[in-house]
C-alpha positions, -999 to 999 in steps of 0.1 A, spaced: 0 0 0 13 35 -9 20 56 22 8 91 20 24 114 45 -7 137 44 -29 110 57 -5 92 80 9 125 95 -25 135 106 -35 100 119 -3 99 140 -10 134 154 22 149 138 7 179 120 -26 194 108 -39 225 92 -69 248 95 -87 270 70 -86 300 93 -47 298 94 -46 292 56 -37 268 28 0 258 27 5 267 64 4 235 84 9 235 121 29 210 141 13 190 169 31 181 200 43 147 185 55 162 153 72 191 172 90 166 194 103 145 164 112 177 146 131 191 177 151 159 180 161 162 144 169 199 146 191 192 177 209 165 159 216 186 128 227 216 151 252 193 168 264 177 135 270 212 121 287 225 152 312 196 151 319 204 115 329 239 122 297 258 116 287 290 136 250 293 142 232 326 139 197 340 140 184 366 116 150 384 110 124 369 87 119 403 72 141 426 51 140 457 31 130 455 -4 163 473 -12 182 443 1 164 419 -22 169 444 -51 207 442 -45 207 404 -41 187 399 -73 157 382 -58 134 411 -65 141 410 -102 144 373 -107 123 358 -80 95 384 -72 66 362 -84 74 337 -57 77 364 -31 50 381 -9 43 418 -17 62 444 1 47 460 32 50 496 37 58 505 73 68 541 79 92 551 51 103 514 45 91 486 23 96 454 42 94 419 26 90 384 41 122 367 31 122 339 5 157 329 14 183 336 40 213 343 18 211 381 18 209 382 56 240 359 58 259 380 33 253 411 55 263 391 86 296 384 69 299 421 60 291 432 95 327 425 107 362 429 94 372 396 79 406 381 72 418 352 51 425 335 85 387 335 91 380 315 60 362 293 54 335 310 75 306 286 78 274 304 90 244 282 97 208 289 106 175 270 109 152 298 102 118 307 86 113 317 50 81 324 30 72 315 -5 41 328 -24 32 293 -37 1 291 -59 -29 273 -45 -28 246 -71 5 232 -61 5 234 -23 -5 203 -2 7 184 29 43 191 39 58 189 4 48 223 -9 40 249 18 41 287 21 59 289 55 93 270 55 117 263 82 150 257 63 181 240 75 204 265 57 240 276 57 263 298 37 301 291 35 323 321 27 356 309 13 383 317 -12 384 303 -46 409 275 -38 387 263 -9 354 259 -29 359 223 -41 370 210 -7 341 227 10 315 213 -14 330 178 -11 328 182 26 291 192 24 284 161 3 300 140 30 280 157 57 248 152 38 255 115 34 261 112 72 229 131 80 207 112 55 220 78 69 212 89 104 177 98 94 172 65 77 170 72 40 191 75 9 186 100 -20 173 87 -53 198 107 -74 221 137 -77 215 164 -102 238 191 -115 215 220 -122 229 244 -148 221 276 -165 197 275 -194 187 300 -221 171 333 -213 180 365 -193 171 355 -158 206 346 -149 230 371 -130 266 373 -140 286 365 -172 296 334 -190 331 332 -173 315 333 -139 290 305 -146 316 284 -164 339 286 -134 312 278 -109 299 248 -129 334 234 -133 340 237 -95 308 217 -88 318 191 -114 352 187 -97 336 183 -63 311 156 -77 341 134 -89 331 98 -81 294 106 -77 268 96 -103 248 126 -114 228 139 -144 230 174 -157 198 195 -158 202 226 -180 178 255 -171 174 243 -134 201 265 -118 194 293 -93 195 328 -109 228 334 -91 246 302 -98 246 264 -107 237 239 -79 238 203 -69 204 190 -62 199 159 -41 167 143 -53 141 122 -36 110 103 -50 77 100 -33 54 69 -33 36 81 -64 69 84 -83 72 122 -82 107 135 -79 117 166 -59 148 183 -45 155 178 -8 190 190 -2 212 214 -23 246 230 -28 251 261 -48 282 281 -58 276 319 -59 299 346 -73 270 370 -78 259 380 -42 293 386 -28 298 411 -56 263 427 -52 269 432 -15 305 443 -19 318 414 4 355 416 11 382 401 33 418 410 39 439 386 20 474 372 27 491 396 4 479 427 23 451 435 -3 414 429 -3 397 400 -20 362 388 -26 349 356 -11 329 329 -29 296 322 -13 286 285 -11 249 279 -3 241 247 14 212 228 30 218 193 43 182 182 45 162 211 30 131 223 49 117 206 79 84 204 62 96 186 31 121 165 51 93 151 75 69 146 46 96 122 31 105 106 65 69 98 73 66 80 39 100 63 42 94 49 76 56 45 74 55 66 105 77 42 125 106 67 130 139 55 144 139 55 182 160 87 185 134 109 169 102 90 176 76 114 190 70 91 220 98 66 228 81 48 258 45 42 266 39 30 301 8 9 307 -3 -1 342 -27 -31 341 -48 -16 369 -56 18 383 -40 10 417 -6 6 398 -7 42 386 19 54 411 44 27 399 37 37 363 41 73 371 74 67 388 87 50 357 75 78 335 91 105 357 124 86 357 123 81 320 116 118 314 144 128 339 168 106 318 159 125 286 133 101 271 100 110 258 76 90 279 38 89 286 15 68 308 -16 55 291 -45 47 314 -77 45 293 -90 12 280 -82 -24 285 -45 -34 286 -50 -52 251 -65 -21 236 -38 2 249 -11 -22 235 -28 -21 201 -31 17 202 6 21 210 14 -1 181 -8 19 159 10 51 170 42 34 161 57 39 197 90 19 199 87 7 234 57 -2 256 64 -9 293 36 -30 309 34 -29 347 14 -56 363 8 -69 398 38 -92 396 62 -64 384 50 -34 405 61 -47 440 97 -53 428 100 -21 407 100 -41 374 86 -34 340 78 -58 311 90 -42 278 75 -48 244 91 -36 212 69 -23 183 80 -53 163 61 -75 186 90 -89 206 88 -91 243 115 -89 270 116 -105 304 107 -81 333 135 -59 343 142 -30 368 130 4 358 166 16 357 177 -11 334 148 -5 310 155 32 310 193 25 302 184 1 274 159 25 258 183 55 263 210 36 244 187 29 215 175 66 215 209 82 210 213 98 176 238 78 155 266 103 156 265 105 194 269 68 200 
């Protein structure tokens, strides 16, 4: 049976929508928010260890900034109209790159600072047409795992190759493999910024970084400011889309006048490498729901342990296990309503990795009988041992 994330995500209480909020603007329910927070924390730590510096920037910017970046001329149909406030025209940002360019420009930079890897998980807004939005795949409010690497020309290939390695690590940890890689190049027409020499150089750098990787070329699919590597996924209906991306950009450093002090005592312009390891949280989770059928790996499952007392008078023992599990960092809940069989089935339907049953034989000795969602059962064990076992299974792969 084909898994549709729109149906399953709602059945599992991960996300929903409401006409009063608007089309293409889903909200995350507690379960989905918990899973997303676990993934965001993993990505933050993965990036930190790889030398990224995290920042926060506003979701608004002046129209003038987007005119300088080229977005207003080349991307305006996908942007929301400017809002006049006082003497300014402010725009909801469709991307974070202009903000990050100005973060680079906000301080004196030296060649010793390069490569400078700036990362942010931040909101962006796209004026998607009503006919294409749906579920988490195409939305109007996006939380993007984004980064911009400022480096010199000799560092570009190594940085792009490093991003590809980091992508593979993140995708493996999340439990999926891309369907293909695409080198998106400039096509015909006047929407592209820069000259032929700039585009030829940027494209050659990406080809060099892709050495050893199978990919196809896609003329006409580049960003307006530069060519890109698109990491593709396929949904159960066979539709292909881009999840992660790497782009080489000579245009915006020039447009914003970015410079650094080079080793010869002069001033040089950095190259800007745009990069997203997993794309937006929305599209990522739409894909993860379908890949795993809602049964996420333990480390980002919304609830990792459901505690089921067989009778009401065992509630205190169940509550003690729940409290100890939460204190240990696990996501745990006590389920009281219904027969024990119905509660076990409900936990299985919710794809909860572990169910801990506390019966009259277990409670006096502080024991719990664990069941895994694959149906296997373990002998009763002390609460502390159960928490230790589940905690080991719940560690993100890179932290093990």
